[in-house]
C-alpha positions in Angstrom: 69.1 38.5 86.9 69.2 42.3 85.9 65.8 44.4 86.4 63.2 42.5 84.8 60.5 44.2 82.5 57.5 43.2 80.8 59.1 42.9 77.9 61.9 41.0 79.3 59.3 38.5 80.7 59.0 36.6 77.5 62.3 35.8 77.0 62.4 34.6 81.0 59.4 32.3 80.6 61.2 30.9 76.9 64.6 30.5 78.3 63.0 28.7 81.7 60.1 26.8 80.0 58.1 28.0 82.9 54.9 29.4 84.0 55.2 32.9 84.7 53.5 33.4 88.3 51.0 36.1 88.8 50.1 37.3 92.4 47.0 39.2 93.5 48.0 42.0 96.2 44.9 41.0 98.4 46.5 42.2 101.3 49.6 44.6 102.2 51.1 41.1 103.8 50.7 39.4 100.6 52.3 42.3 98.9 55.2 42.0 101.1 55.8 38.4 100.5 55.7 38.3 96.8 58.0 41.1 97.1 60.3 38.9 99.3 59.9 36.1 97.1 60.7 37.6 94.2 64.2 39.1 95.8 65.1 36.0 97.6 64.7 33.8 94.4 66.3 36.2 92.3 63.0 35.6 89.8 60.3 38.1 88.3 56.7 38.1 90.3 54.0 40.1 88.5 51.7 41.8 90.8 48.1 41.6 89.5 46.0 44.5 91.1 42.4 44.3 90.3 40.7 47.6 90.2 38.8 46.8 94.0 42.1 46.2 95.4 43.7 49.0 94.0 42.6 52.1 92.1 43.5 55.7 91.5 42.9 58.6 94.0 40.0 59.4 91.6 38.1 56.0 92.4 38.9 56.4 96.4 41.9 53.6 96.2 40.8 50.1 96.9 40.0 47.5 99.8 44.1 46.6 100.2 45.5 48.9 102.8 43.6 51.7 101.5 46.3 52.4 98.4 46.0 54.5 95.7 47.7 53.7 92.6 50.4 55.8 92.7 50.8 54.9 96.6 51.1 51.2 95.7 53.5 51.7 93.3 55.7 53.9 95.5 55.4 51.1 98.0 56.5 48.2 95.8 59.2 50.0 94.0 60.9 51.0 97.5 60.7 47.5 98.7 61.9 45.7 95.6 65.5 45.8 95.8 66.5 43.5 93.2 63.6 44.9 90.2 62.3 41.7 89.8 58.6 42.9 90.8 56.3 43.8 88.0 53.4 45.8 88.3 50.2 44.9 86.4 46.6 46.0 86.2 44.2 42.9 86.7 40.9 43.4 85.2 40.7 47.1 83.8 38.1 47.9 81.8 34.3 49.3 82.3 32.3 48.7 85.4 35.3 47.1 87.0 34.8 50.0 89.6 32.6 49.5 92.3 31.6 53.2 91.9 31.5 52.9 88.1 28.5 50.4 89.2 26.4 52.2 91.7 26.4 55.5 89.7 25.1 53.4 86.8 27.5 54.8 84.4 26.1 54.3 80.4 28.5 52.3 78.3 30.6 55.7 77.4 30.7 57.0 80.5 32.0 53.8 81.6 34.7 53.7 78.7 35.8 56.8 79.9 36.2 56.1 83.4 38.0 53.4 82.7 40.5 55.4 80.6 40.8 57.5 83.7 42.0 54.5 85.7 44.2 52.9 83.2 46.1 56.5 82.8 46.4 56.7 86.4 48.3 52.9 85.8 50.5 54.4 83.3 51.4 57.1 84.9 52.5 55.2 88.2 54.3 53.1 86.2 52.5 50.0 86.0 53.6 48.2 82.8 50.9 45.5 81.8 47.4 46.1 81.3 44.7 43.8 81.6 41.9 44.9 78.9 38.5 43.3 80.3 35.6 44.4 79.3 33.3 41.8 79.6 31.4 43.3 82.3 28.3 45.5 81.4 25.8 46.4 83.6 23.0 47.0 81.6 22.8 44.4 79.2 24.8 41.2 78.0 27.1 42.5 75.1 27.4 40.7 71.9 31.1 39.3 71.2 31.4 42.0 68.6 30.6 44.7 70.8 33.2 43.4 73.6 35.7 43.5 70.8 35.5 46.4 69.7 35.2 47.7 73.4 39.2 45.8 73.4 40.0 48.1 70.8 39.2 51.2 72.0 40.5 50.6 75.6 44.0 49.2 73.7 44.5 52.4 71.3 43.7 54.9 74.0 46.2 53.2 76.6 48.8 52.7 73.7 48.5 56.2 72.4 48.7 57.7 76.2 52.0 55.8 77.0 53.5 56.9 73.6 52.7 60.2 74.5 53.8 59.8 78.0 57.2 57.9 77.3 56.0 54.7 78.5 56.5 51.2 77.7 53.7 48.8 77.7 52.3 45.5 77.7 48.9 44.2 77.1 46.8 41.2 78.1 43.5 40.5 76.8 40.8 38.9 78.1 37.1 39.0 77.5 35.2 36.5 79.7 35.0 35.4 83.1 36.6 31.9 83.9 33.9 29.2 83.4 35.8 26.4 84.6 35.4 24.6 80.9 37.7 24.7 78.2 38.0 26.8 75.7 36.7 26.3 71.9 40.4 26.2 70.1 38.5 27.6 66.8 36.5 30.7 68.3 39.8 31.6 70.5 41.8 31.5 67.2 39.4 33.6 65.6 39.5 36.5 68.4 43.6 36.4 68.5 43.5 36.6 64.3 41.0 40.0 65.4 43.5 41.6 67.9 46.8 41.0 65.4 45.3 42.5 62.8 44.0 45.6 65.0 48.0 45.7 66.7 49.5 45.5 63.1 47.0 47.8 61.3 47.5 50.7 64.0 51.5 49.8 64.7 50.8 48.6 68.1 52.7 45.8 70.0 50.5 42.8 70.2 49.7 41.7 73.7 51.9 39.6 76.0 49.1 37.5 77.2 45.7 36.3 75.7 43.4 34.9 78.8 41.9 31.5 77.7 40.0 29.0 79.2 41.7 26.5 80.6 39.7 24.5 83.0 40.4 26.3 86.3 37.7 28.2 88.3 37.4 29.4 92.0 34.5 29.2 94.3 34.4 29.0 97.9 38.1 27.8 99.1 38.3 25.1 96.1 39.0 25.0 92.4 36.2 23.5 90.5 36.9 23.6 87.4 38.0 20.3 84.6 41.8 20.7 85.3 41.1 20.1 88.9 38.7 17.8 88.5 40.5 15.5 85.8 44.2 15.8 87.8 42.0 14.3 91.0 40.2 11.6 89.3 43.1 10.8 87.2 40.6 10.4 83.8 40.9 12.1 80.6 44.2 13.5 80.8 44.6 13.0 77.1 41.8 15.1 76.4 42.7 18.1 78.5 46.3 18.5 77.4 44.7 18.2 73.9 42.4 21.5 74.2 45.0 23.3 76.3 47.9 22.5 73.8 46.1 23.3 71.1 44.8 26.8 72.6 48.6 27.7 73.4 49.6 26.5 69.8 47.3 29.0 68.3 48.9 31.7 70.8 52.4 30.9 69.5 51.3 30.9 66.1 50.1 34.8 66.3 53.5 35.4 68.9 51.1 36.2 71.9 51.9 34.0 75.4 48.7 32.1 76.9 47.5 33.0 80.6 45.2 31.4 82.9 43.2 32.4 85.6 42.0 31.6 88.6 45.0 29.0 89.7 43.8 28.8 93.2 44.0 25.9 95.5 45.2 23.4 92.5 46.5 20.6 93.4 50.7 20.0 92.9 50.3 17.5 89.9 47.9 20.8 88.4 50.1 23.1 88.9 52.7 21.1 87.3 50.8 20.5 84.3 51.3 24.1 83.2 54.7 24.3 81.7 53.8 21.1 80.2 50.8 22.1 78.6 52.3 25.3 77.1 50.7 27.5 79.6 53.0 30.8 79.9 51.0 32.6 82.9 49.0 31.9 86.2 46.8 33.9 88.3 46.7 33.2 92.0 44.7 35.8 94.5 42.5 34.7 96.8 44.2 31.8 97.9 46.6 34.0 99.9 44.0 35.9 101.3 42.4 32.7 102.5 45.5 31.6 104.2 46.1 34.8 105.9 42.7 34.6 107.8 43.4 31.1 108.6 46.7 31.9 110.0 45.1 34.8 111.7 42.6 33.0 113.7 45.0 30.9 114.4 47.2 33.3 116.5 44.1 34.8 117.9 43.7 31.3 119.5 47.6 31.0 120.4 47.5 34.3 122.1 44.2 33.5 123.8 42.2 36.3 122.2 39.3 34.5 121.8 36.9 37.9 121.7 39.1 39.4 119.0 38.6 36.3 117.0 35.1 36.3 116.6 35.0 39.8 116.4 37.0 39.4 113.0 34.7 36.7 112.2 31.9 38.8 112.7 33.4 41.7 111.1 34.3 39.7 107.7 31.1 37.9 107.6 28.8 41.4 108.1 31.0 42.6 105.0 29.1 40.1 102.7 32.5 39.9 100.5 32.1 35.9 100.5 28.8 35.8 98.5 30.6 35.9 95.1 32.3 33.2 96.0 29.7 30.9 96.9 28.4 27.4 95.1 24.9 26.9 94.4 23.8 24.5 97.3 26.5 25.3 99.5 27.6 23.5 102.7 29.9 26.4 103.8 29.4 27.3 107.5 29.4 31.3 108.5 33.2 30.4 109.7 34.3 29.7 106.1 32.4 32.6 104.8 34.3 34.7 107.0 37.4 33.2 106.3 36.8 33.7 102.6 36.4 37.3 103.2 38.5 38.0 105.8 41.0 39.8 103.4 38.8 42.6 102.2 38.4 43.8 106.2 42.0 44.2 107.0 42.1 47.7 106.1 39.2 48.9 108.5 39.8 50.4 111.5 37.9 48.1 113.6 40.0 45.5 112.2 43.0 47.6 113.1 41.9 47.7 117.0 42.2 43.6 116.5 44.9 43.5 115.6 46.7 46.2 117.6 45.8 43.7 120.8 47.3 40.6 119.0 50.3 42.8 118.2 50.9 43.5 122.2 50.5 40.0 123.1 52.8 38.5 120.6 55.2 41.6 121.8 55.9 39.2 125.0 57.3 36.8 122.7 59.3 39.2 120.8 56.9 38.5 117.4 55.1 40.3 115.1 52.1 39.5 113.5 52.3 40.9 110.4 56.2 39.4 110.2 54.1 35.8 111.0 51.3 36.3 108.6 53.9 37.3 105.5 56.0 34.0 106.1 52.9 32.2 106.2 51.8 33.5 102.6 55.1 32.8 101.5 54.9 29.2 101.8 51.7 29.6 100.0 53.6 31.4 96.8 56.3 29.3 96.7 54.5 26.2 96.4 53.6 28.2 92.9 56.9 28.8 92.5 58.3 25.8 92.4 55.5 23.4 91.1 55.6 26.4 87.8 59.1 25.4 87.5 60.0 29.2 88.3 63.0 28.2 90.3 65.0 24.4 90.1 64.6 22.2 92.8 
């Protein structure tokens, strides 16, 4: 396969009748794992960086290896030997940065701030931008207000990319995943408005549109309708009818359907995506959890109980697990620590703990990052195979 581009993803998906895997770079090791899978299997992988994970220097970078947008892009390009990795922004938009929320920026200020972050993405060579103005810290915006913000950001990024001579694709999504299924008629109306906007301004239509396809991640499980139905083996035709209906609306408008929150799905649920006409699937926190679980195993294997406990405490104290918890949860403190472990990998305190592990493992001529990366690769391969990206 020649060097893949965001525009050639359409042909790749269509020709292979697959669903494109989009991996959240939740850690340096998960980033390495995705790059290695893309090159070893000779397939495209899209790296979808949220603003909390990776952001421009203006916003202090992100929690993943403290990388700025430019540093992250340079790192990926130097290791992506075959040019199979596509850089994408996930959940860009106003108030998607913690700094924007802490400063309580007005709507106008937050929109300008989001544009500057997007422009840094374009400068760094990101080729797919997810426009998501669903967050508003001041009020619940109407669907019309959200749509107008989509158009403003779409226009600003398109014009900036033209000035810079950059090729750019978009992903649009205007609401958080609920775990329910989309309304086909409402989704069709959204696509019609977006298509009309693009035609009026001579902009290329979005590559992806995000719809509710019955997936939602909470704690360390998928609690959406798709997982529930595939586990129970009931009402399969109902979900097929709705998701295929949404996919057909996307194809009618020349836009590909994207699903978010694909983590922790069963093999059956994963394999249903190409059958249902879902063209792209995001998976992220599962890979962070896999890394944290394997890390604690290594601490125990190399007789470092104090380091393991220190890691779990550091993670728990970060409080990053809070947004993932179910109401009335039965999760233990350890569960909470595992859920948020990847948020602290780039801290100085964690670096000291990992150095202890690296010293111990050196006696076996092993490196913890190599072991952790290989473990994450197994998780990524489960999706690569289930989504029909490789023949097996």
